[in-house]
N, CA and C atoms as a LAMMPS dump frame, in Angstrom:
ITEM: TIMESTEP
0
ITEM: NUMBER OF ATOMS
165
ITEM: BOX BOUNDS ff ff ff
-5.0000000000000000e+02 5.0000000000000000e+02
-5.0000000000000000e+02 5.0000000000000000e+02
-5.0000000000000000e+02 5.0000000000000000e+02
ITEM: ATOMS id mol type element x y z
1 1 1 N -177.104 -346.904 -5.668
2 1 2 C -175.65 -346.932 -5.683
3 1 3 C -175.118 -345.598 -6.22
4 2 1 N -174.082 -345.084 -5.588
5 2 2 C -173.464 -343.834 -6.018
6 2 3 C -172.566 -344.109 -7.214
7 3 1 N -172.592 -343.2 -8.201
8 3 2 C -171.814 -343.423 -9.411
9 3 3 C -171.101 -342.138 -9.821
10 4 1 N -169.841 -342.243 -10.084
11 4 2 C -169.015 -341.149 -10.578
12 4 3 C -168.016 -341.775 -11.533
13 5 1 N -167.901 -341.242 -12.746
14 5 2 C -167.046 -341.847 -13.771
15 5 3 C -165.564 -341.555 -13.611
16 6 1 N -165.221 -340.312 -13.22
17 6 2 C -163.819 -339.891 -13.207
18 6 3 C -163.406 -339.346 -11.85
19 7 1 N -162.112 -339.422 -11.597
20 7 2 C -161.532 -338.864 -10.375
21 7 3 C -161.716 -337.347 -10.381
22 8 1 N -162.155 -336.803 -9.276
23 8 2 C -162.384 -335.358 -9.171
24 8 3 C -161.079 -334.57 -9.122
25 9 1 N -159.952 -335.243 -8.847
26 9 2 C -158.659 -334.561 -8.792
27 9 3 C -157.922 -334.594 -10.117
28 10 1 N -157.766 -335.801 -10.687
29 10 2 C -156.922 -335.933 -11.886
30 10 3 C -157.705 -336.267 -13.152
31 11 1 N -158.955 -336.688 -13.012
32 11 2 C -159.784 -336.964 -14.177
33 11 3 C -159.683 -338.374 -14.732
34 12 1 N -158.841 -339.217 -14.148
35 12 2 C -158.7 -340.583 -14.637
36 12 3 C -160.003 -341.355 -14.377
37 13 1 N -160.293 -342.317 -15.223
38 13 2 C -161.489 -343.134 -15.05
39 13 3 C -161.41 -343.984 -13.788
40 14 1 N -162.52 -344.099 -13.088
41 14 2 C -162.549 -344.863 -11.839
42 14 3 C -162.892 -346.324 -12.13
43 15 1 N -161.875 -347.063 -12.576
44 15 2 C -162.083 -348.464 -12.91
45 15 3 C -161.178 -349.385 -12.096
46 16 1 N -160.097 -348.865 -11.541
47 16 2 C -159.164 -349.668 -10.758
48 16 3 C -159.704 -349.942 -9.369
49 17 1 N -159.261 -351.021 -8.778
50 17 2 C -159.588 -351.31 -7.388
51 17 3 C -158.939 -350.241 -6.51
52 18 1 N -159.651 -349.786 -5.484
53 18 2 C -159.084 -348.822 -4.55
54 18 3 C -159.639 -347.42 -4.674
55 19 1 N -160.548 -347.188 -5.617
56 19 2 C -161.126 -345.857 -5.727
57 19 3 C -162.261 -345.705 -4.719
58 20 1 N -162.684 -344.449 -4.488
59 20 2 C -163.822 -344.205 -3.603
60 20 3 C -164.712 -343.12 -4.2
61 21 1 N -165.984 -343.171 -3.84
62 21 2 C -166.963 -342.175 -4.265
63 21 3 C -167.783 -341.812 -3.036
64 22 1 N -167.934 -340.501 -2.794
65 22 2 C -168.667 -340.045 -1.614
66 22 3 C -169.261 -338.669 -1.889
67 23 1 N -170.306 -338.281 -1.157
68 23 2 C -170.865 -336.946 -1.336
69 23 3 C -169.914 -335.892 -0.777
70 24 1 N -169.97 -334.697 -1.318
71 24 2 C -169.13 -333.604 -0.827
72 24 3 C -169.339 -333.452 0.681
73 25 1 N -168.255 -333.392 1.464
74 25 2 C -168.39 -333.262 2.916
75 25 3 C -168.988 -331.92 3.348
76 26 1 N -168.977 -330.932 2.466
77 26 2 C -169.502 -329.613 2.81
78 26 3 C -170.977 -329.464 2.445
79 27 1 N -171.321 -329.713 1.18
80 27 2 C -172.698 -329.48 0.734
81 27 3 C -173.501 -330.764 0.562
82 28 1 N -172.827 -331.889 0.337
83 28 2 C -173.515 -333.154 0.155
84 28 3 C -174.243 -333.287 -1.169
85 29 1 N -174.177 -332.28 -2.012
86 29 2 C -174.911 -332.279 -3.276
87 29 3 C -174.162 -332.978 -4.407
88 30 1 N -172.874 -332.805 -4.47
89 30 2 C -172.065 -333.32 -5.574
90 30 3 C -171.312 -334.57 -5.126
91 31 1 N -171.2 -335.564 -6.012
92 31 2 C -170.393 -336.734 -5.715
93 31 3 C -168.935 -336.436 -6.035
94 32 1 N -168.055 -336.859 -5.148
95 32 2 C -166.616 -336.705 -5.325
96 32 3 C -166.05 -338.091 -5.594
97 33 1 N -165.284 -338.232 -6.653
98 33 2 C -164.619 -339.49 -6.985
99 33 3 C -163.133 -339.342 -6.767
100 34 1 N -162.525 -340.364 -6.176
101 34 2 C -161.087 -340.317 -5.904
102 34 3 C -160.448 -341.617 -6.361
103 35 1 N -159.464 -341.522 -7.259
104 35 2 C -158.737 -342.714 -7.677
105 35 3 C -157.76 -343.121 -6.569
106 36 1 N -157.248 -344.317 -6.664
107 36 2 C -156.327 -344.832 -5.649
108 36 3 C -155.103 -343.945 -5.494
109 37 1 N -154.528 -343.517 -6.616
110 37 2 C -153.323 -342.677 -6.582
111 37 3 C -153.568 -341.362 -5.841
112 38 1 N -154.659 -340.676 -6.186
113 38 2 C -154.947 -339.382 -5.558
114 38 3 C -155.292 -339.544 -4.083
115 39 1 N -155.952 -340.635 -3.73
116 39 2 C -156.23 -340.906 -2.319
117 39 3 C -154.935 -341.113 -1.555
118 40 1 N -154.018 -341.918 -2.113
119 40 2 C -152.754 -342.213 -1.435
120 40 3 C -151.857 -340.993 -1.309
121 41 1 N -151.925 -340.072 -2.27
122 41 2 C -151.075 -338.882 -2.258
123 41 3 C -151.77 -337.645 -1.709
124 42 1 N -153.011 -337.801 -1.244
125 42 2 C -153.806 -336.686 -0.691
126 42 3 C -153.889 -335.511 -1.663
127 43 1 N -154.079 -335.808 -2.939
128 43 2 C -154.22 -334.78 -3.961
129 43 3 C -155.52 -334.007 -3.733
130 44 1 N -155.463 -332.691 -3.835
131 44 2 C -156.639 -331.854 -3.594
132 44 3 C -157.706 -332.05 -4.664
133 45 1 N -158.959 -331.844 -4.266
134 45 2 C -160.089 -331.826 -5.175
135 45 3 C -160.948 -330.62 -4.825
136 46 1 N -161.758 -330.178 -5.776
137 46 2 C -162.658 -329.048 -5.561
138 46 3 C -164.071 -329.488 -5.93
139 47 1 N -165.012 -329.249 -5.046
140 47 2 C -166.42 -329.553 -5.336
141 47 3 C -166.937 -328.527 -6.345
142 48 1 N -167.477 -328.987 -7.473
143 48 2 C -167.974 -328.043 -8.469
144 48 3 C -169.249 -327.308 -8.036
145 49 1 N -169.939 -327.818 -7.03
146 49 2 C -171.169 -327.158 -6.572
147 49 3 C -170.916 -326.032 -5.585
148 50 1 N -170.048 -326.274 -4.587
149 50 2 C -169.866 -325.277 -3.529
150 50 3 C -168.457 -324.712 -3.43
151 51 1 N -167.495 -325.301 -4.156
152 51 2 C -166.125 -324.806 -4.131
153 51 3 C -165.292 -325.341 -2.975
154 52 1 N -165.828 -326.265 -2.191
155 52 2 C -165.088 -326.869 -1.088
156 52 3 C -163.821 -327.525 -1.626
157 53 1 N -162.691 -327.317 -0.949
158 53 2 C -161.416 -327.926 -1.336
159 53 3 C -161.063 -328.943 -0.269
160 54 1 N -160.828 -330.158 -0.708
161 54 2 C -160.481 -331.216 0.235
162 54 3 C -159.241 -331.962 -0.193
163 55 1 N -158.637 -332.623 0.773
164 55 2 C -157.458 -333.428 0.466
165 55 3 C -157.795 -334.814 -0.018
């Protein structure tokens, strides 16, 4: 199971229903966590491994 504690955009803990966790679409090395709010508002995130910026 993939595990990420905090949202990669805002840093909030991923405990609410509606969050997602997935590997970086560019490098696949780092897990990206997205809280419900950031997903709904398309808030940008940056992969700490490769610098990929995603919505």
